[in-house]
N, C-alpha and C positions, 0 to 999 in steps of 0.2 A: 179366504172367503170374500166374495165380491159383494159390494154394496154401492148404492147410488147416492151421489152428492151433487151439489151445484158448483159450477165453475166460479171461482172466487172473483173472476174479472167480469165475465159477461152474464153469468147466471144460468148458462146452459147446463143441462144434466151431464154428469160425468160419472162413469162407473169405475170405482176403485177396486183393485184386485186383492188387497190385503187390508188388515186393520190399521196398519201404520202407514197409510197411504196419503197422508196429508201433503207429502211432497209432490203428488201428482194431481192435486185438486185444480187443474187447469185443463180446459179443452184443447184440442190440437191447434185450433186457429190462434187462441190467445198465447199458447206456448210458443208458436212460431213468431208472433209479433214481438214477444219479449226477446227472443233470440236475435231479431233484427235490430232492436234498440242497442244491444251490446255488441253487434257484429263489427262495428267500425272502430272499436277501441282496441288498440294494440298494446301488448305488454301490460295488460291489466293484472295486478296481482290477485291470486286466488284468495278466497275467504280464509281468515285465520282459523286454525283448528280450535274447536270449542266442544265442550262436553254436552252442550244442549243440542236438541234436535234442530236440523236445518229446516226452518219453516218459512213460508212466504206469507207476508202480510199484505193487506190491500193497499197500504200506503206506499208499498214498493212499486206498484205498477199502476195504481189508479191516479188520475190527475189530481193536483192540489186544488185548482181553481173551482170554487163553488161547492166544495165538500161541505155537506150540511152540518157535520159535527165539528167543524173547524171554526174557531173564533175569527170574526172578520178582521180584527186588527193584528192577527198573528203574522209575524214576518218569517216566512218559510220559503225555501228554494231547494231545487235539486240541480246538481252540477255534474257534468260529465267527468269521469275520473281522469286525472293527469292533465288534460287540456283545460279543465275547469270551465268549459263552455256551459252557458245556461241551458238547462233542459226545460225547466219550468219554474215559476215563482208565483207566490200568492199576490193577489191584487194589492193588499196592504203594503207589501214590500216594493212592488212596482211604484205605488204612489209615494212611498218613502224616498225612493231613488229619483223620482221626478223624471223618469225616462219612459218612452213608449215600449210596450212589451216586445213588439217585433224587433225593435232596435237592440234590445238587450239579448234576445234569443240568438242573435247573429254575432254576439261578442263573447269574450271570456270574462269571467267574474273579476279577473285582475284588472280589467280596464276601468272599473269603478273604484279601485283601491288606490289610496294615496301612494305616489311613487316611492316614498320612503318606507312604506309598509309592504310593498309587493313581494320583496324577497322573503319576508317573514310569512306572508300568507301562503306563498308557494310551498315553502318548507313545511308549514303546519298541515296543509292539505295532503301533501305526500305522506306525512306521518299518519294521517287519518286513513289513507289507502293501505298503508302497511299494517297498522295496528287496530283498525276498526272504528276508532272514535277519538276525538280530541275535544277538550272543553276549555272554556275560559280564554279564548283567543280574542284579543282586543285589537281592532283595526280602525282605520279612518276610511269611510266611504264618501264618495262625492254624491251629495244629495241635492245639489242645485248649483247654479253658476257661482263660482268662487265660494262654495259652502261645503264644508267637510264635517261629517258627524262621526262621533265615536260609537262603535257597536261592539257588543260582545257576542261571539259566535260559538255555538256548540255544534260540531259536525259529527256525522255518523255515516259509516259506510253501509250500503245496502247491496244485497247479493242476488244473483240468479239461482235457479234451482240446482244448477250444476256447480255452484260454489264460486262462480266468477263474479267479480265486482260489477254491479249494474250502474249505480250512481252514488253520489255523495249527497246526503240530506243535511241541510243546515237550518238551525234555528237561530234567528238573528234578533238581538235585543238592543234597542237604542239606549246607550248609557252616556250620552253627551252631557246631560245635566250632572250626572254623578262624577264624570271625569273633570268637568269644570269645577265642581265643588271640591274635588280632591286637589286640583291645581290651586284653587283659591286658598284652601287650607294650607297647602305647601307654601304658597306665597306669604300668607300671614305668619306661618311658623318661621320662615326665613326672616321676615321683618322683626319678629319677636327675638330671634337669635341675634340679629344685628343690633337691636335695642339693648339686649343683655350685654353684648360685646362692648357697645358704646358705654354702657353703665360701668362695665369692668374697667375700661380705659379711664373713665372719669374718676373712679375710685383710686386707681393707681396714681393718677395725676394729683388727686387730693393727698394721697400718702406722700408722694414726692414733695408736694408743696409743704406739707406738715414737717417733713424731714428738713427741708430747706429753712423753714422758720426756726426750727429747733437749732439748726446749725448757726443761723444768723444770731440767735439769742446767745448761744455759747460763745461765738466770736466776739459779740459785743461785751459779754460778761468777762471774757478773757482779756479783752483790750482794756476794759475799765480796771480790772484787778492789776494787770501788768503796769498800767499807768500809775496807779496808786502806789504799788510796791516800788516802782522806779523813783517816784517822787520822794517817798519816805527814805529810800536808801541814798538818794542823791545829796540831800542836805547834809547829813552827818558825814558822808563820804567826802564832801568838799572840805569840811572842817579838818578831817583826818589827813587828807592830802596836803592841805596848807600847813598844818602843824608839823607833819613829818618833814616838809621842806624847810621850815624854820628850824626845827630841831637838828636837822642835818647841818645846817649852816652854823648854828650855835655850838654844836659839838666839835665841829672843825675848829672854831675859834678857841674853844677850851683846850683842845690838843695843841694848838699853836702856843697858847699861854704856858701849858705844861712843858713844852719843849724849851721855852725861854727860861723857866725855872730850872730845868735840867742843866742849862749852860752854867748857872751859878751854884751848882750843887757842891762843888769842892769848897768854895768860900763859906757856904752856909754850914757845912759839916765842921769846918775849922772854927768858926765863930760860935756856933751853938750845937755842940754834939748831941745834947739830950733831944732837942727838936729834930735834928737830923735823923736820930735813931727812930723816933716816932714816925716821921715821914717815910723812912725806908721800910718800916713794918707795914704801913698802909699800902705802899707800892707793891710789896710782895703779896699781901692778902688779895688785892684787887687785880693782880697780874696786869700791870699797866702796859707792858709791851703787847700782850695779847689784845687788850682793848683797843690800843692805838692801831692795830692792824685790822681787826675784824669789825669794830663798831661802824666805820664808814661803809663797809661792804654790806652789813646788815641793814643800815639805813637805806642804801640804794635798792636792795632787794625788797624792802618794805614799800618803798616808793613805787617800784615796778609792779608789785602786787596790787597796791591801791589803784594804780593807773589802769591795770587790767580790769579790776572791778568797775572802775569808772567807764571803761569801754563797754563792758557788758551792760551796764545800766543805760548807757547811751543807745546801744543796739536795742535794748528792751523798750526804751521809749520810742524809738523809731518803729519797732514792730507793733507797738500798741496804739499808734496814732489812729484814732477813729476815723479821721477824714480820709484815710487811705483806703477805705472801703469803696470810695468812688472810683470810677473808671478814669485812668490817666496813664501817662507814659511811665513805665516801670522798668527798672534795670534788674533783670533776674539774677545777675551776678552778685549784686548787692544783697538781694534777698537771700541767696545761699549763704553768704558770709554772716548775715544776721542770724540765720537759723543754726549755723554751726556753733555760734557762741552759746546758744541755748543748750547744746549738748556737750559742752566742753568737759563737764565732770564725767559724763558717761564715756566719752572718748578716752579720757585719761585713765579711768578705772579699768576699762577693757583693753588698754594699750592699743587702740586702733589708730592707724596712720591714715591721714586724709591727704589725698592728692587732688589738687584743683587745677584743671586745665580750662580756663575760661577763654572763649572766643570773643572777637569783636562783634557785638550784636547791635542791630539797628533798634530804634525805639520800639517798645512793645506796649500795646494798649491792654491794660488789665487792671483788676482791683487788687491793689498791693496787699491788703490785709488777707484776702482770700488766697492769693498766691503764696504768701508766707505760710498759711495753714497747710496748703497742699505740699510744699517742700518739707515742712516739719514732719508730716505724716510719712513721706517717702524716706526721709532720713531715719525716722524712728523704726520703720520697717527694716531698713538695712542694718541698723544696730542690733535689732532683735535677731535677725538672721545670723549675724556673726556670733552673737551670744549663744544661740542655740547650737551652733556648730561645735561648741565646747573646746575649741582649740585656743591656746594662748595667742594673744595678738590678733591681728587681722588688718584689713585695709578697706577703705572706701575711696573709690575714684569718681570724681565728679567732673563732668565735661559739658560744656555748652558750645554750640555752634549754630550757624545759620545754613539751612539746606532746603532747596526746592520751595522757597517762599514760606518757610516755617522755622521757628526757633525750636531747636532740639535740646532737651535736657536729658543727660544720661547719668544715672546714679548706680554704679556698679559696686558690688561688695563681694567679700571672700567667703560668704556663708555657704552652707551646703546647697547642692544642686536641687532645683525645684522643677516641677512640670512646667513646660513652656506655655501653659495656659493659666490665667489667674482664676482660682476657684470661684464659681458664681456666688457662693455664700459670703465671699469676701466683701461684696458690695452690700450685703444685708446690714441694715442699720443696727440689728440686734446681734450680729455675729461678733464673737470675741474668742480669742484663743489663750488669753492669759499670758503670764511672763514666759512660758516655754514656747510660745508660738512664734511665727515669723511674720505674720501680717498685723496690720494695725487695727483690725476689728472695725469698730465704728469710725475710727480715724480714717482708714483707707476708703471707707464708703463715702465719707465727706470729701476726701481727696478726689475720688473719681467724679463726684458731682461737680466739684469746682473746675476740674479740667474740662469736662464736657460742656459746662455752662459757658466756658470761654472758647468753645468751638474746637477744642483739642481732643486728643486721644492718647491712650496709654497702652504700652506693650510690655510684656515680660519676656526676657531672653535669659535662659539659664543653661549652664553646662558645667561639668566638674572642672574643666580646664580654665574657663574664663570667669567663673562665678556667676552671680545673679545680677541682672541689670534691668532696672525699670527705665524704660525709654518713653519720654513724654514729648509730644509734638504740639506746639502752639502756633496757630496761624498768625502771621505778622499782623494782619488786620482781621479780627474776628468777623464772621458773617453778620453779626449784630451784637448789640450789647449783651453781656451775660444775662441769661434768662432767669437767674436766681432759682433755678429748679434743678433737680437731680435726675437727668434722663435715665431711662432704664438701660441696664447693661446689654451689650450686644447689639 
């Protein structure tokens, strides 16, 4: 059924031949003009299939400029498909770009896009041509000399009556202030994260400082206690050693006197038989030959034992000297000897053999009291490893040598094989494994801090064939005086 309508472009009367003839609401001249607009576009993709009727709107073919129902500040443009050449743009968009209209219409849209964003823009507009529309594309456009503005573009494909792509319509919105606000928010967030990280590092430093203070207090307390014990033992020990020496001398004199009496025994027996019988009974009761043979040996053994105790006390006094906390030349070989004396009872109890191979070392700058503490912790760890192995006997091999500008201390033991990495929790000041463990718990944490504060490092080497070995490296001249802090492991 035919009916009369107006051409949607020029307003001329057009006669439609059916009720559903909206697709032909163009006069012949306007339809020909539209065909010419899209005639130069090659390989333009057809309109995507849609369940809606294909209709033509006035915004498809009517110019944008001066349209009365369009807000004057709206940023709108039409682009040629694929080449993205400007077909038309609103006056507000032209003013936003600060470029003459005729200049823009001779160029591609990509020429005002930032070089870093051109590949993205080309890809997104191709997606628009293939799928019909794209939203939320953010680009940088040149809006003046050395000036770039952020815009958010919503693009939509528009089609001819025959379904071929006519142009790409873009709504542009200036989002420079929003992007700058987001960048400022990101910058402030990063500053806040950096401040939080700095606060975390400061807290860790405070914890390490607190640990170091606790360690220093423990060392001072240990030194004071050891000095007091050594002093209390030393005085009576001196009396005992002196008395044993005198007693050994006097007993020897008594035995010489008894030997002289023994030479006149026959004369005494003939002259006074009753007295001789009493003397003979006493000799048998006391077993004089046994005493003459063994008492001197017992006295010598007692003297050697007391001399060993005196040596332990002397080592303890040297270990506990508070002035040794200061930095000075230290002999690490002497430190090892002093520490081994402290473990003499454990070594005897577990039947552990100690093999010492000391090298000729140059003078070493260190705090002797702290170095003693570190060696004590390493020896304690070695003894615990052997004890945990559960095998009778065992050995500890201690070696020192100078290599590559550093003093190297190796303490190897016959305990069970360990992983070749020291567990991180070993350095935790609260970590402890009890008597069945192999590490020193808080002691090894202190040991690690002492080694690092002297500019050194510690390694663990373990295998079933060679046993466990803690290897410590001390630089001959530390980078600086010990920092008195416990650096973080790793």
